[in-house]
LUMLUM-357285 format. One line per field, with one value per residue (C-alpha): x, y, z; residue number from 1. Coordinates in steps of 0.5 Angstrom, whole numbers, always signed. Layout:
<sites>
u c(X / ...)
v c(Y / ...)
w c(Z / ...)
resi c(NUM / ...)
</sites>
This chain:
<sites>
u c(+206 / +214 / +217 / +220 / +214 / +212 / +206 / +205 / +203 / +200 / +199 / +198 / +204 / +207 / +200 / +201 / +206 / +201 / +199 / +206 / +207 / +201 / +203 / +210 / +208 / +204 / +209 / +216 / +219 / +215 / +218 / +214 / +214 / +212 / +209 / +208 / +205 / +208 / +207 / +200 / +199 / +194 / +188 / +183 / +183 / +182 / +176 / +173 / +175 / +182 / +184 / +181 / +185 / +191 / +190 / +188 / +194 / +199 / +197 / +197 / +204 / +206 / +203 / +206 / +213 / +213 / +209 / +206 / +202 / +198 / +196 / +194 / +191 / +193 / +189 / +182 / +181 / +184 / +180 / +173 / +174 / +178 / +178 / +172 / +175 / +182 / +179 / +176 / +182 / +188 / +188 / +192 / +188 / +187 / +186 / +183 / +182 / +175 / +173 / +172 / +165 / +163 / +168 / +166 / +159 / +160 / +164 / +160 / +157 / +153 / +151 / +155 / +161 / +166 / +169 / +175 / +178 / +180 / +174 / +174 / +173 / +167 / +163 / +163 / +157 / +161 / +161 / +154 / +153 / +157 / +153 / +147 / +150 / +153 / +151 / +144 / +141 / +147 / +149 / +155 / +159 / +163 / +169 / +174 / +181 / +185 / +190 / +192 / +195 / +200 / +201 / +202 / +207 / +211 / +211 / +215 / +220 / +222 / +219 / +215 / +208 / +204 / +197 / +194 / +196 / +192 / +187 / +185 / +185 / +180 / +176 / +171 / +168 / +166 / +164 / +158 / +151 / +151 / +159 / +159 / +156 / +162 / +166 / +169 / +172 / +174 / +181 / +179 / +186 / +192 / +196 / +191 / +194 / +201 / +198 / +194 / +198 / +196 / +189 / +188 / +190 / +186 / +180 / +181 / +182 / +174 / +174 / +176 / +180 / +179 / +182 / +183 / +190 / +190 / +184 / +187 / +194 / +190 / +186 / +193 / +195 / +189 / +189 / +197 / +196 / +200 / +205 / +212 / +217 / +224 / +229 / +233 / +228 / +229 / +224 / +224 / +220 / +219 / +216 / +213 / +216 / +223 / +227 / +232 / +226 / +223 / +230 / +228 / +224 / +229 / +229 / +221 / +222 / +228 / +224 / +220 / +226 / +226 / +233 / +232 / +228 / +228 / +224 / +219)
v c(+233 / +231 / +234 / +228 / +224 / +222 / +221 / +214 / +212 / +205 / +201 / +194 / +196 / +202 / +205 / +210 / +213 / +217 / +220 / +221 / +225 / +230 / +230 / +232 / +238 / +241 / +238 / +238 / +237 / +232 / +226 / +220 / +213 / +209 / +202 / +197 / +190 / +187 / +180 / +181 / +184 / +184 / +186 / +186 / +178 / +177 / +176 / +182 / +178 / +177 / +184 / +187 / +183 / +184 / +191 / +192 / +188 / +191 / +198 / +196 / +194 / +200 / +205 / +202 / +202 / +208 / +213 / +217 / +223 / +221 / +215 / +215 / +208 / +210 / +204 / +204 / +197 / +197 / +203 / +201 / +195 / +196 / +204 / +204 / +198 / +201 / +208 / +204 / +201 / +206 / +213 / +216 / +220 / +216 / +219 / +214 / +213 / +213 / +213 / +220 / +219 / +226 / +230 / +225 / +226 / +233 / +233 / +228 / +231 / +224 / +222 / +215 / +214 / +208 / +206 / +202 / +199 / +192 / +187 / +187 / +195 / +195 / +190 / +194 / +197 / +203 / +204 / +203 / +209 / +214 / +212 / +214 / +220 / +223 / +220 / +220 / +220 / +218 / +211 / +208 / +202 / +198 / +194 / +190 / +190 / +187 / +186 / +193 / +193 / +188 / +192 / +199 / +195 / +193 / +200 / +203 / +197 / +200 / +194 / +195 / +195 / +196 / +200 / +193 / +190 / +196 / +196 / +189 / +189 / +195 / +193 / +190 / +197 / +199 / +193 / +193 / +196 / +203 / +203 / +207 / +213 / +213 / +220 / +220 / +214 / +214 / +211 / +207 / +204 / +208 / +204 / +206 / +213 / +210 / +208 / +214 / +215 / +208 / +208 / +215 / +212 / +206 / +209 / +215 / +223 / +224 / +220 / +224 / +221 / +222 / +220 / +222 / +223 / +231 / +231 / +226 / +230 / +237 / +233 / +231 / +238 / +241 / +236 / +237 / +245 / +248 / +242 / +243 / +238 / +236 / +238 / +232 / +227 / +222 / +219 / +212 / +206 / +199 / +193 / +186 / +183 / +181 / +187 / +185 / +186 / +192 / +195 / +195 / +201 / +205 / +210 / +211 / +213 / +217 / +222 / +223 / +224 / +217 / +214 / +208 / +202 / +197 / +190 / +191)
w c(+269 / +268 / +262 / +260 / +259 / +252 / +248 / +246 / +239 / +239 / +232 / +230 / +225 / +222 / +219 / +225 / +222 / +218 / +225 / +227 / +221 / +222 / +230 / +228 / +225 / +231 / +236 / +233 / +240 / +244 / +246 / +242 / +243 / +237 / +239 / +234 / +235 / +229 / +233 / +233 / +226 / +222 / +227 / +222 / +221 / +229 / +233 / +237 / +243 / +241 / +239 / +246 / +250 / +246 / +246 / +253 / +256 / +252 / +253 / +261 / +261 / +256 / +261 / +267 / +263 / +260 / +264 / +258 / +259 / +253 / +249 / +242 / +239 / +232 / +229 / +227 / +228 / +236 / +237 / +234 / +239 / +245 / +246 / +251 / +255 / +255 / +258 / +263 / +266 / +265 / +268 / +262 / +257 / +251 / +244 / +239 / +231 / +228 / +221 / +218 / +216 / +218 / +214 / +208 / +209 / +208 / +202 / +198 / +192 / +189 / +196 / +196 / +200 / +201 / +207 / +206 / +213 / +215 / +216 / +223 / +223 / +218 / +221 / +228 / +231 / +232 / +225 / +225 / +230 / +226 / +220 / +223 / +226 / +221 / +214 / +214 / +207 / +204 / +202 / +205 / +202 / +206 / +204 / +209 / +205 / +209 / +203 / +203 / +210 / +208 / +202 / +206 / +210 / +204 / +201 / +207 / +207 / +200 / +196 / +190 / +190 / +184 / +182 / +180 / +187 / +190 / +186 / +186 / +194 / +194 / +188 / +192 / +194 / +187 / +185 / +190 / +188 / +187 / +187 / +180 / +184 / +189 / +189 / +196 / +200 / +207 / +209 / +215 / +217 / +218 / +214 / +208 / +207 / +205 / +199 / +197 / +191 / +188 / +191 / +187 / +180 / +181 / +183 / +178 / +179 / +181 / +187 / +194 / +200 / +207 / +213 / +220 / +221 / +222 / +226 / +231 / +231 / +233 / +238 / +241 / +241 / +244 / +250 / +251 / +251 / +256 / +257 / +257 / +253 / +255 / +250 / +253 / +252 / +246 / +242 / +240 / +237 / +240 / +237 / +240 / +234 / +231 / +232 / +226 / +221 / +225 / +223 / +216 / +217 / +220 / +214 / +215 / +222 / +222 / +218 / +224 / +229 / +231 / +231 / +236 / +235 / +240 / +242 / +247)
resi c(1 / 2 / 3 / 4 / 5 / 6 / 7 / 8 / 9 / 10 / 11 / 12 / 13 / 14 / 15 / 16 / 17 / 18 / 19 / 20 / 21 / 22 / 23 / 24 / 25 / 26 / 27 / 28 / 29 / 30 / 31 / 32 / 33 / 34 / 35 / 36 / 37 / 38 / 39 / 40 / 41 / 42 / 43 / 44 / 45 / 46 / 47 / 48 / 49 / 50 / 51 / 52 / 53 / 54 / 55 / 56 / 57 / 58 / 59 / 60 / 61 / 62 / 63 / 64 / 65 / 66 / 67 / 68 / 69 / 70 / 71 / 72 / 73 / 74 / 75 / 76 / 77 / 78 / 79 / 80 / 81 / 82 / 83 / 84 / 85 / 86 / 87 / 88 / 89 / 90 / 91 / 92 / 93 / 94 / 95 / 96 / 97 / 98 / 99 / 100 / 101 / 102 / 103 / 104 / 105 / 106 / 107 / 108 / 109 / 110 / 111 / 112 / 113 / 114 / 115 / 116 / 117 / 118 / 119 / 120 / 121 / 122 / 123 / 124 / 125 / 126 / 127 / 128 / 129 / 130 / 131 / 132 / 133 / 134 / 135 / 136 / 137 / 138 / 139 / 140 / 141 / 142 / 143 / 144 / 145 / 146 / 147 / 148 / 149 / 150 / 151 / 152 / 153 / 154 / 155 / 156 / 157 / 158 / 159 / 160 / 161 / 162 / 163 / 164 / 165 / 166 / 167 / 168 / 169 / 170 / 171 / 172 / 173 / 174 / 175 / 176 / 177 / 178 / 179 / 180 / 181 / 182 / 183 / 184 / 185 / 186 / 187 / 188 / 189 / 190 / 191 / 192 / 193 / 194 / 195 / 196 / 197 / 198 / 199 / 200 / 201 / 202 / 203 / 204 / 205 / 206 / 207 / 208 / 209 / 210 / 211 / 212 / 213 / 214 / 215 / 216 / 217 / 218 / 219 / 220 / 221 / 222 / 223 / 224 / 225 / 226 / 227 / 228 / 229 / 230 / 231 / 232 / 233 / 234 / 235 / 236 / 237 / 238 / 239 / 240 / 241 / 242 / 243 / 244 / 245 / 246 / 247 / 248 / 249 / 250 / 251 / 252 / 253 / 254 / 255 / 256 / 257 / 258 / 259 / 260 / 261 / 262 / 263 / 264)
</sites>
């Protein structure tokens, strides 16, 4: 493995920064290319066919151009829909992002778990399978809160996001039958931990929140055990969308060692 080969971290937007934050704690010197498909955002409102075709096409081109040592799909929607397909067509090791139902089932005291994701994520068979494997005997309430994606993007741009806006976008979860017993919520979109302070205030102090960023970072670290990283290889971020708009996020990227933003 070339010591200059980067880790490619892919997301529909900037939610994957929650994964990058954890990855930097374990691999602070690793060169990372953060790829944001801003032109395709949001994925949660798209059909499965649209997401699969877009993700597979983009990752194929990015793998060819950047020759990454590992690809992380830091997006629950893309992972639950396209992970298998991408693994079939690319030889690069790929780590996906799946809803953290297993740890949530282990810590719930009431037996009622909430799943906050995009509409596309919460309806997937992949989620059904996770529920059967890890949450047998529990009650899983699902809600597609697409509005939280835009709120997370706004917050990272330094725009004001209120607790009322976040509460309104997520309220459909607790308004379901059995919602009054909810004590654990899975944040099944990498954008949603960006709003965890607002979500905590909206749901109350007795509700616990779980997401998979730490587990994903540990998995990447494990797969790259023993590999060397060049100190001269620089990290950068690319967008499929408007570069000028993307550059408004430069402050968010700088704290993770990414100072160059480019158009893909």
